N, C-alpha and C positions, 0 to 999 in steps of 0.2 A: 394793427388792425393789416391785413390786406386789403387794398381798395378793388384789385381787378383777381379775380380767379383764372388759373392757368384752364385749358379745356383738357387738360387730362385728367381721369376718372382714375383710380386705384381702388380698388378690394383688398384693405387689410384682414385676416383674420389670424385671431392668437387663439390657441390652444394650450394646454396644461402641460406642456413639455418645459422644462427649465429653461431659461433664455430670456424672461419676460424683457430683460435691458434692450435687447435688439429688436422687440417689438413696437416696443415705447420711443425708443430712439428715431427707428424709422418712422413713426406717426408725427415725431416732433419735425423730422426734415422734410415730410412729405406735406405740411403746414408751410413750410418754410417757404417751401417750392411753390405755393398756390394750388396745389392740387387739392381737387374735391376727393375725400375719402369716406369711402362707405367702410367703415368698422364694424366687426364683429369680433365676438370676446364668448368664448366658454366658460361654463361653470368651472372648472378646473383652471383655467387662465386666469381668471379672479383671484381664485385660491393662491397661485406662485405669484402673481403682482405681491400680492400682502406679503407672501411670504420673502420673495427677494427682495422688492424697494419697501420704500418707508408708506407708500402712497395706499390709501385707502377707499375703495371705488364705491361708490352707491350700489344698490342691486338691479334698481331698474335701469332700461337701455336711454328714458331721456333724460335721467340725472346723472348718467354717465358721459353723455353728449355734451352738457351743461360743464361738466365736470373738466373734460379735455381742451373744450372751445377755450374755456377760459383758462386753464394751464398754460394752453401755448397759443396762446391769442389769436387764434382764430376766426377768421371772416365769419358771417352771419350764414350756416347752413353749410359749411364749409366741410365740416364732420359731421356726418350721419350716423350712429349708431342703432343697429335693428336686434329685434329678439334673433333666438334660435328658430322659431317655430313661427317667424314673419312671412308667410309663403306670399304675400300679395308684395313684397321689397321687391321695386325695380331689377335687382342681380339676381333674382329668382329666373327670370326670362332673357331669352337671346336678345330682346326688346332693351332691353336695358343693361346690358351687360359693359362692365368695367373696361377701360383701355388695358389693364394688365389687374392680373388677383393673383396675391402673395402669401402663404401661408406662413406666419411669423412669430413667436417658433412652430413647429410644424410636430405632432405628436405621430410615434410609429402607426398608433393607430389609425389616426387622420389620415396616414398616408394610403393604410389600407384601404380605408372605405372610400377614398379618391379612386384609387385604383379602381376597386369594384362596382365604381358607379351607384354604391348607396342612395346617395341625395338624401337620407332620412333626417337632414336639419338643414336649415337655409346655408350651415358653414359646407357641408358638403356639395349642395345643389348647385351655390353659387362658384364651388370647383368645376362640377362637372359642366356649368354652360361656358365657363372659360375653354374647357377644353372643346366641347362641340362647335362653339362658335370661331375656334382655331385663333382665341386670342391669347396673350401671355400667360402663363401661368408659371410661378416659382415656390418652391414648396422647400421653406428652410429648416432641414429634418435637425432636429436635437436629440441624438443618441448615438452610443458606443458603448462595447461592439455592436455591429451590425449582425444582423441573423442572415441565413439563405432568404426567409420571406422577406426581410427588408431589403436586400438589395436585388430579389426578383420584382417585388414591387415599383422599387425607385426606375428600373431597368425599363419596365413596363411603359410608366406614366413617361420615360424620357421618350422612347419610341415613338409615342403622341405629340411628344413635341413640348413637355415639359421641362422646365429648368431646376434642375435638382442641385442645390445649393446647401449644401451641409455646414451648420454653425462653426468652420473650421477656419479659426483667423492666421494669418500670419504674423510675423514679427519682425522680418528684416525692418520694420520702421522704427523699432525700439521703441516699443511703447512703454507708457510709464506710468500708466494707472488703466487701472478696470475701465475706465469712458474711453479710452485710446481703444483697447482690445474690442469693443463695442463697436465702435467707430470705424474699424477696417473693416468688419462683415457689412455693415450698414451703407459704407460707401459701396463694398460692390453689388448690395442692393439696388442701391440708386442706378449705379450704371447699369443693370440689367433692365431694370424700371425707365431708363434715356432720360435720367434727371439730374440735373447739374447737380453740383454739389461742391462743397468747399472740406470734407473731412478729411479728406488724405487726398497727393499730390499723385497722380498718373505716375506708372511704372517709367523711369528715365528720366522725369522731371522734381525728384527730390532734390533741397538745395544741398 
């Protein structure tokens, strides 16, 4: 168990794009780093997790919170899972905004909603709050190829200060497993969240 939590607060949003492993591995590393995590999962995200992994998540947010807290040995209240329509959640307001918000994986539908400022649910609203409060927003897009609409939405958000980080792993570290490929991307996410990690040596530090 983690005895003391870091001051860093991260909102992690998982949507229904392929690449559930990225979000799950990131969650695990955030727990290890003693960050506090506000976690949001769309219904399609839960389906993708079931499809791409051997995890069977419960339906209710409180039960998902208990599930991940136990799985990753999180400290009490280190992970807080919110419902999509939980409008009284702290992250729905600028007064409770996280230090950084990351959508991983991010569907192009979610990308579009954030670019339009729709705020139709807590996932979209928390990303909107991050933008308006000038906090870090990272979008791990998982789609290929990109249409003009996707590219225009990414450019629009990039100009607002969001970091566009497609799930595009490198191979110069000669990965031997799928986990190695996943860790490459998660390492880049952690770098941009200003969180120390041991997943991958920095460029030039390879042994």
